C-alpha positions, 0 to 999 in steps of 0.5 A: 726889651720889647715894649710892644710885645703885649698888645701895644707899643710904648709910643701909643701912650706917649703925649710929649717927649723932652730931649737934648741935642749934643750941644745941650739944647733942650727940646720938647715935642708932642708925640705927633711930631716925633717920627716912630718906626718899628723898634726905632725912633730916629729923633734919638739917633743924634739926641738924648731922651730926657723925659716923656709924658704918658697918658694914662687911663684910670683902671680898677686895681683888680683889672690891672692885676689880672692883666699883669698876671696874664702877661706874666703867664704868657711871658713865662710860657714863651720863655719855657718853650725857648729853654726847652728848644735850647735844651733839645739843641744841646742834646742833639749836639752832644749826640752828634759829637759822640757818634 
């Protein structure tokens, strides 16, 4: 899953993270103390994520639905282009084998 693909990253809205080390000790850290990299969170290399607290912003239902519909439209468009590219590649391979 690419959680940051639609204009934001998951950790942009995280306020607190709870995790456990391999010996069973439980820790809580505010977002500011959790190092985050592109598609990685080093804290979870040797620890297990248990929970996170997210901050939300009250938004009218219609605005949320419009955003979700736009994200779905974009996702399906990208998916459609990828499927078309794969299909063209398969056709080319068949023609190469046939000749």
